[in-house]
N, C-alpha and C positions, 0 to 999 in steps of 0.2 A: 264525234269522238264517243265511243261507248265508256260506260263506267259500271264498275262492279263494286257491290257493298260487301264489307267483311268487318264483323264487330263494330258496326256502327260508323265506319269510315267508308266513304266512297273514293274509289281509286280509278282515275281515267286511263283506258287501254285503248289501242288503235281500233277504229270502227270496221276496218276491212279484215275479214277472215283470212286473206292472203299474206297479211302482216302479223295478224295475231298469233296463228298457229306456229310458224317459224319463230317468232319471237318467244312464245312459251316454251318451245322445244329447246331451243338455245339457252333459255335460264334454267331448265331442268338439267341439262348436260353440264352447264357450268355449275350447278349446285353440287353435283357429283365430284367436281374439281375444287372444292371449297377450300382445301387444304392449302392451294396455291395462292400467292398475293394477288390482290385486286379482286379475284373471283372469290365468291363467300357461300356459306351454307344457305344464307338469306334467298339465294337465287332459286333454290329448289321449291320452297313454298310459294313463291311469287309466281314462278313458272306455271305451277299446278293451278294457281289461282286463274291466270290468264286462260290456260287451257280449259278451265271449268265452263267457260262461255260456251265452248262449241261441242264438248264432248259429254254427253250424259253421265256415264260412269264416273267421270272426274267431279262432275257437279254433285253428284250424290255423296260422294266422298267429302267435299268441301262442305256440304250442307251438315252431314253427320258431325264432322270435327267443328263447325261454327256451333252447334247446339251443345256438345259436350263441353267445349271450351267456355261457351257462355254460362252454362249452368255451374261449371267450376269456379269462374269468376264471380258469380251471383253468391254462391256459397261462402267463398273464401273472403272476397273484399266487397261488401255491398255498396260502399261508397264508390269505388272505381266502376262497378256495374252501373250505378246511376248516371255517373258522367258519361259512360259510353251507351247509354240508352238501353242497357240490357235488363232493367228491372221490371219492365212491362211485359207481361206475358200476353201473348195473343191465344184468344179461345179458338178451338178447332171448329166449332160450330157457333153460328150466330144465336145470341140469346142463351148460350151454355153458361152455368154459373159455376 
């Protein structure tokens, strides 16, 4: 089973691409019907998260959102950022200060 990391959490997803892609598409489509009972708007970002494994444009979008959201949480709630593991910054080059 493949996992995906988002904001310090590891989420298991199916390892087979032929299961992952339809599951991601169904979740995105279900997210558009979020006003109905049982279906919810939570399905849209979760579907995009699953699709980001296999599609580079969706992956770049996810990384962009993760960085922006992480920076916002770090500025607004430092204690929450520390619990989520968002406080340590990774240097772009080894040995950079």
